[in-house]
C-alpha positions as CSV (number, residue, x, y, z in Angstrom):
1,M,-39.5,-15.5,-6.2
2,V,-43.2,-15.5,-6.7
3,K,-44.6,-12.8,-9.1
4,P,-45.8,-10.2,-8.4
5,I,-43.5,-9.1,-5.6
6,T,-43.9,-6.2,-3.3
7,K,-41.3,-3.4,-3.2
8,D,-40.6,-4.3,0.5
9,R,-40.0,-7.9,-0.2
10,F,-37.6,-7.0,-3.1
11,Q,-35.7,-4.6,-0.9
12,K,-35.4,-7.3,1.8
13,S,-33.8,-9.7,-0.7
14,L,-31.3,-7.0,-1.8
15,D,-30.4,-6.3,1.8
16,R,-29.6,-10.0,2.3
17,L,-27.3,-10.0,-0.8
18,N,-25.3,-6.9,0.3
19,P,-23.1,-8.6,2.9
20,L,-22.3,-11.4,0.5
21,S,-21.0,-9.0,-2.1
22,N,-18.6,-7.6,0.5
23,V,-17.1,-11.0,1.2
24,I,-16.6,-11.7,-2.5
25,E,-14.8,-8.4,-3.0
26,S,-12.5,-8.9,0.0
27,K,-11.5,-12.3,-1.3
28,S,-10.6,-10.9,-4.7
29,E,-8.5,-8.2,-3.0
30,I,-6.6,-10.8,-1.0
31,K,-5.8,-12.6,-4.2
32,R,-4.4,-9.5,-5.8
33,K,-2.2,-8.5,-2.9
34,K,-0.2,-11.7,-2.7
35,D,3.5,-11.1,-2.4
36,F,4.6,-14.6,-3.5
37,I,4.0,-17.1,-6.3
38,Y,4.5,-20.8,-6.6
39,V,6.6,-22.2,-9.4
40,N,7.4,-25.8,-10.4
41,V,11.1,-26.5,-10.1
42,D,12.2,-30.1,-10.6
43,R,8.7,-31.5,-10.0
44,R,8.2,-29.7,-6.7
45,L,6.5,-26.4,-5.9
46,V,8.8,-23.6,-4.7
47,K,7.4,-20.5,-3.0
48,V,9.1,-17.4,-4.5
49,S,8.7,-14.0,-3.0
50,I,7.8,-11.5,-5.7
51,P,9.9,-8.6,-4.4
52,S,13.0,-10.8,-4.4
53,I,12.8,-11.5,-8.1
54,Y,15.0,-9.2,-10.1
55,L,15.1,-10.9,-13.5
56,I,13.0,-13.4,-15.5
57,E,14.6,-14.6,-18.7
58,A,12.9,-16.7,-21.4
59,K,14.8,-19.6,-22.8
60,G,12.6,-21.6,-25.1
61,D,10.1,-23.7,-23.1
62,Y,11.8,-22.6,-19.9
63,I,12.3,-19.4,-18.0
64,N,15.2,-18.5,-15.8
65,M,14.2,-16.7,-12.6
66,K,17.0,-14.9,-10.9
67,I,16.3,-14.2,-7.3
68,E,18.4,-12.5,-4.6
69,N,20.2,-15.6,-3.6
70,K,19.2,-18.3,-6.1
71,N,18.4,-19.1,-9.7
72,Y,15.5,-21.3,-10.8
73,M,15.0,-22.9,-14.2
74,V,11.2,-23.3,-14.5
75,H,9.4,-25.2,-17.2
76,S,6.8,-22.6,-18.0
77,T,6.2,-19.8,-20.5
78,L,6.8,-16.2,-19.8
79,R,3.1,-15.5,-20.5
80,K,2.0,-17.8,-17.6
81,I,4.4,-16.2,-15.2
82,E,3.3,-12.7,-16.3
83,D,-0.3,-13.6,-15.4
84,K,0.8,-14.4,-11.8
85,L,2.9,-11.3,-11.3
86,H,2.1,-7.7,-10.5
87,L,2.7,-6.1,-13.9
88,D,3.3,-2.7,-12.4
89,S,6.4,-4.0,-10.6
90,F,8.3,-5.3,-13.7
91,L,9.6,-3.9,-17.0
92,K,9.4,-5.9,-20.2
């Protein structure tokens, strides 16, 4: 911007930024509302539905994920998995 600027020119710049802020907010909402996570199991990524998880158990450098029909032993820390999950859905 070249100084000094007029009030009209400044308002015009702000109006151009407003639609961009809506796009950024909607992308962050999509990230928060995911119902699945990806975990590494035997060197491959497995998509796990968050509502299907009923227990996550820490065992040293691994965690044991118990899901409705399977169990996964994942080489990860409990802290890393907590960051990916909706904390209001689980008890610790």
